[in-house]
N, C-alpha and C positions, 0 to 999 in steps of 0.2 A: 355557332352557325357553320354549316358546311358550305365551303366555296366550291363552285363547279369548276371542273378541270376541262370539260369539253361541252359543247353545245350542239344540239341537233339543228338541222335546217328548220324544222318545225318550231323549235324554241325561239330561234332568231326571228323568223317571220312573224310570229305572234308578238314578240317583244317590240319589234320595230313597226308593226302594223303594215307590212308590205307582203307581197306574194313571194312564194318560194321560187317562182319562175324568175323574178327580178333578181333574187339573190344568186341563183345559178348563172344568170347572165353576167352579173358583176364578177362572179367567181371566174368565169372564163375571160372576160374583158381585162380584168386586172391580174390575171394569171395567179390566182390564189389556189395553191395545191391543197386539196381537201382529202382527209381520210374517209374511207367508206367502209361500213361494217355490214356484213350480210346477216340477215335474220333467218330464222328457221324456214320461213316460207319462201326463201330465195330473194326477198326484197332487200335492196340495199338502202342504207340511210347515210346521209352525209353528216360528219361530225367535225366541228371546228374547234381549234385550240382557242385559248383566251386571246392570244395575239391576233389570230385570224378573225375572231368574232369582233374584236375591237376595231379592226380595219374596216369590216363591213358596217359597223355602227358609224364610223367616221364618214364613210361614203354616203350612207343613208342621211346623215345630218347635213352634209354639204349639198346633196341633191335636194333635200327638203327646203333649204333656204332659197334655192333657185338661183343662187349667185354663180354656180359652177356648172359647166358642162362635164361630161365624162372625160373629155380631153383635158380640161382644166384640172380636174381631180387627179388624173393620171400624172400630170406635171408636178402637182404638189407632193405626190408620193415618191418621185424619183430621187 
């Protein structure tokens, strides 16, 4: 089985059942530096490393439980 090295924002949004907009917001709020790759049509796609994708998964899980605010999650990651 081939293990993914990077994940697109589309992959993550579908996996987590959340919007790409929410992921972009978390990316800026938690200062997650993301690589962008330009495609032929000039469109850019965000790609996340395994570590970045895991961080977004943790944020999504903590938000889904409803026990943490963004501020609370930020303090957990410090």
